[in-house]
Legacy VTK file of the C-alpha trace (Angstrom):
# vtk DataFile Version 3.0
C-alpha trace
ASCII
DATASET POLYDATA
POINTS 84 float
152.167 -65.488 16.661
151.621 -64.993 12.938
154.401 -62.948 11.380
152.670 -62.084 8.141
151.109 -58.756 7.368
148.828 -59.740 4.520
146.023 -62.296 4.858
146.502 -63.371 1.252
150.030 -64.480 2.118
149.070 -66.964 4.864
150.656 -69.906 3.070
153.869 -67.952 2.450
153.920 -66.843 6.086
153.561 -70.435 7.279
156.499 -71.490 5.100
158.616 -68.540 6.236
157.819 -69.130 9.909
159.157 -72.674 9.567
162.488 -71.484 8.137
165.656 -71.040 10.185
166.625 -67.479 11.152
169.699 -67.616 8.892
167.644 -68.524 5.797
168.133 -66.019 2.981
164.844 -64.857 1.479
164.714 -63.670 -2.112
163.044 -60.401 -3.007
160.094 -62.358 -4.399
159.713 -64.409 -1.188
159.943 -61.351 1.053
157.588 -59.383 -1.174
155.014 -62.188 -1.082
155.343 -62.475 2.692
154.922 -58.753 3.316
152.587 -58.017 0.436
155.128 -55.550 -1.006
155.940 -55.024 -4.661
159.643 -55.586 -5.506
159.860 -51.892 -6.400
158.819 -51.014 -2.858
161.596 -53.197 -1.445
164.067 -51.484 -3.781
162.889 -48.052 -2.596
163.193 -49.111 1.052
166.771 -50.264 0.385
167.605 -46.982 -1.330
166.108 -44.963 1.547
167.790 -47.270 4.095
164.504 -47.705 5.935
163.762 -51.320 5.015
164.910 -54.608 6.471
168.633 -55.405 6.446
169.736 -56.963 3.166
172.742 -58.668 1.600
174.069 -58.614 -1.935
174.946 -62.111 -3.120
177.066 -62.028 -6.237
176.754 -59.057 -8.537
173.006 -58.538 -8.563
171.137 -60.893 -6.242
169.620 -59.266 -3.158
168.742 -61.454 -0.169
167.156 -60.788 3.210
168.083 -62.865 6.254
164.874 -63.978 7.975
166.482 -63.288 11.347
166.901 -59.634 10.339
163.445 -59.140 8.850
161.474 -60.199 11.929
163.111 -57.634 14.280
162.640 -54.944 11.594
158.926 -55.774 11.471
158.709 -55.561 15.252
160.453 -52.151 15.259
158.076 -50.881 12.570
155.068 -52.097 14.540
156.396 -50.495 17.726
156.889 -47.149 15.942
153.471 -47.346 14.335
154.798 -46.118 11.002
152.920 -46.405 7.737
155.534 -48.917 6.575
154.476 -51.352 9.286
151.101 -51.897 7.575
LINES 1 85
84 0 1 2 3 4 5 6 7 8 9 10 11 12 13 14 15 16 17 18 19 20 21 22 23 24 25 26 27 28 29 30 31 32 33 34 35 36 37 38 39 40 41 42 43 44 45 46 47 48 49 50 51 52 53 54 55 56 57 58 59 60 61 62 63 64 65 66 67 68 69 70 71 72 73 74 75 76 77 78 79 80 81 82 83
């Protein structure tokens, strides 16, 4: 099952699929995988509707792969616009 949402990100999706569930994705990696702009990820964090995230240090935001996949599945099940 392909976990990517954007055909242009097939190579990123293949790399992400091979990663362990506890791997911490950067905003850039997650954005490339989902086809989202970093500003969109920031808005989703602010609205508390995006995937679970962690703050590492003072500014770095990371997303555990094992938390992103279930979030994607919930979005797809709800059929929301954010599950595009």
